C-alpha angles and dihedrals in degrees: 000000000000122000125196114217127191113272089218098058107014095147094054092049093048097045096086091036095064112016107010116218097319100112129025117237126209127196115253136184093229128131094278094065092045092048094046092051093044093053095036086230107173106125107096129205123183108229098185127229117327140157108260125195110246090225090065093058100092107165152353131266097210127039102231120194090233098056136051126206090280092055091251118150117246104199142032096247091062090045088060089053090050091051090053091053092046090053092049092049092049089053090051095244117164114250128189116263118264118245119243139181114215124208109181107304097345130085130206125198116243097167131003106051093150093049090050093048092047092050090051093049090051091054097249117159098202138030131201108251141177106224135205112185120210108206118221114239102177108119102247132131092246094049094047091050092046092051090050089054092050094045091052092045092050094044090052094041092232126150096214127066122224114237103224117159100205126066122234094036102103090082087076091058089048088052091053093050092047091051090049090047090056091048094050093046091054093043095049094036091228135087115276117202122230092249093049090051090047092054092051092042090052095054102034104034113014099042096047093051092041089052093049090054095043095048092050093053092226091150090072088072092055112060116209091012128111135220087254090056090055091045089055094046094049097041095047092050094043101041111016108032100023088210116190112232128206091211139016092051089148087081089074090066091053098036113031116219089239112078095211091049088056090049091052092048095051094044089070092058134063120226094261090059097053109125122235118253093238139102136192125243121201117205136171120216120201110204134192115201144176105265097232091061096051101107093039092053093046089054092048092050093050090050090065114092091217094057112089103170138016123189128184107213138182123243134043092337123060104194134024115198130187113209131182118200128187121216137173118250094253096059127081124244091230094054094049094045093047093050092050097047094044094048095047125016097027091054097056125103112243096035111125100176142332138204125198122215121195114197117225099203123012129190122181126193103209093185096051110062130138117207118193 
């Protein structure tokens, strides 16, 4: 449940909400106040107790006399308290969670500075924390997109946020969950809630496709895009729009155009067995060259990993080269071939002309080869 606190005295209003009256809080002009004002982050949502990476805790809410901005103790009395906490942690004693404010991806300590410092000194990576998130309300592209992410995550009851880079796209994920909700309700012959459907969708549909995309490194071909962006693009075109493509039809064999058929297919495999979203293209390049460069060009061709065979032949063509390229299922053959030829063969001194042949159907008899 969201709570709106006064922008003038948010700390005073939140004091009882998160830590009661145990520790006095004083206003301070540290980064938290600046960040809160910058983001206009006053609407508070209690997120419960979670493990938070220490590296994401970037500042303090109150300016305590015993700590500076680097969380260093300022007097011996507080050092004694820190030593006591360090001893308790080494003995494995259970300590209460620290209290944090969250603004977007950053966390600020409200209570528990010594526990945080002790955890850091002991080399811990995470610390148990009670979190109150302050949602940004300033009208910026980043804030609007962040709030969409959080609204979808909360609606679906998921713990992870989806990293989409364009606003207005989460409706497609809602569509998928609603379709899956209908499917599960019919299959189980009882009503499935949206959050129940979201949990199953996340593990049986979203994660398998996300993993396929991530393992195939497709995102490298799309600067400033994320794996979630590619997930959205592929899934919308496969399952929601049913768009007919002129190329890349091999993706239909890997990802059926029916979402539930994809779910069924992936359920029979573990993550280590997921296939890569790639295919090989075999091409033959006929090359005319200046005779004095023949041996040099043959050596350069054979140095390329993609080149499998080079033959010097007699007639109107000087060299015949067999090349195997690997592309992802979203790219076109023509684009990949053109990029490869233009960046390699066409750039070399001694090349007069080239012609690329793409076989339609190929059959190879591995057991019947003649080597001269």
